[in-house]
VMD Tcl script that draws the C-alpha trace (Angstrom):
set ca {
  {16.21 -8.46 -0.68}
  {16.45 -6.86 -4.12}
  {14.49 -9.72 -5.67}
  {11.78 -9.32 -3.02}
  {11.57 -5.55 -3.64}
  {11.19 -6.13 -7.39}
  {8.42 -8.66 -6.78}
  {6.59 -6.19 -4.52}
  {6.93 -3.45 -7.16}
  {5.16 -5.74 -9.65}
  {2.39 -6.54 -7.15}
  {1.71 -2.79 -6.89}
  {0.48 -2.72 -10.48}
  {-3.28 -2.80 -10.15}
  {-6.44 -2.68 -12.22}
  {-8.05 0.29 -10.47}
  {-6.29 3.47 -11.53}
  {-6.43 5.24 -8.16}
  {-5.00 2.27 -6.29}
  {-2.43 1.60 -9.02}
  {-1.13 5.17 -8.89}
  {-1.02 5.24 -5.10}
  {0.72 1.89 -4.65}
  {3.21 2.35 -7.48}
  {4.18 5.85 -6.34}
  {4.51 4.68 -2.74}
  {6.61 1.68 -3.75}
  {8.90 3.77 -5.94}
  {9.55 6.44 -3.31}
  {9.15 4.78 0.10}
  {9.57 1.01 -0.23}
  {13.31 1.08 0.39}
  {12.70 2.90 3.70}
  {10.56 0.12 5.18}
  {12.04 -2.43 7.55}
  {11.55 -6.16 6.99}
  {8.41 -6.38 9.15}
  {6.87 -3.41 7.35}
  {7.68 -4.99 3.98}
  {5.89 -8.17 5.03}
  {2.91 -6.13 6.20}
  {2.82 -4.15 2.94}
  {2.90 -7.35 0.93}
  {-0.01 -8.72 2.98}
  {-1.94 -5.53 2.21}
  {-1.28 -6.05 -1.49}
  {-3.32 -9.26 -1.25}
  {-6.53 -7.23 -0.80}
  {-8.53 -6.61 -3.94}
  {-8.55 -3.08 -5.33}
  {-12.11 -2.26 -4.31}
  {-11.52 -3.24 -0.68}
  {-8.39 -1.05 -0.52}
  {-10.16 1.84 -2.24}
  {-13.10 1.62 0.15}
  {-10.82 1.69 3.18}
  {-8.52 4.47 1.97}
  {-11.10 6.78 0.46}
  {-14.43 5.78 2.05}
  {-13.23 4.69 5.52}
  {-14.73 1.20 5.28}
  {-13.06 -1.24 7.67}
  {-10.71 -3.98 6.47}
  {-11.46 -5.96 9.64}
  {-7.72 -6.11 10.36}
  {-6.37 -3.48 12.74}
  {-2.71 -4.12 11.88}
  {-3.33 -3.56 8.18}
  {-5.48 -0.53 8.86}
  {-2.79 0.96 11.12}
  {-0.14 0.40 8.44}
  {-2.29 2.03 5.75}
  {-3.10 4.96 8.03}
  {0.55 5.44 8.93}
  {2.10 5.05 5.49}
  {-0.41 5.23 2.64}
  {-2.97 7.73 3.92}
  {-0.29 10.13 5.11}
  {1.41 9.64 1.75}
  {-1.77 10.81 -0.02}
  {-2.09 13.83 2.29}
  {1.48 14.97 1.59}
  {0.49 15.67 -1.99}
  {2.39 12.70 -3.37}
  {-0.82 11.29 -4.79}
}
mol new
graphics top color blue
foreach p $ca { graphics top sphere $p radius 0.5 }
foreach p [lrange $ca 0 end-1] q [lrange $ca 1 end] { graphics top cylinder $p $q radius 0.2 }
display resetview
């Protein structure tokens, strides 16, 4: 599991500053609290390009995947609202 967590931490490093900061901060503070299914879902979300994630998180443009959108709304958007980002 530790190897998987380290790999996910590296995948959080992104080219777009806003997404990079959000994903790295989330992974450093919350990743260890996710269960295995949530980790898999988060890793799937990391496969989106930065612009697509940015548009969904900040401009409310659909990802066309309700499971991914629900995860982002539950974990990442609430994370930004708590003042962590």
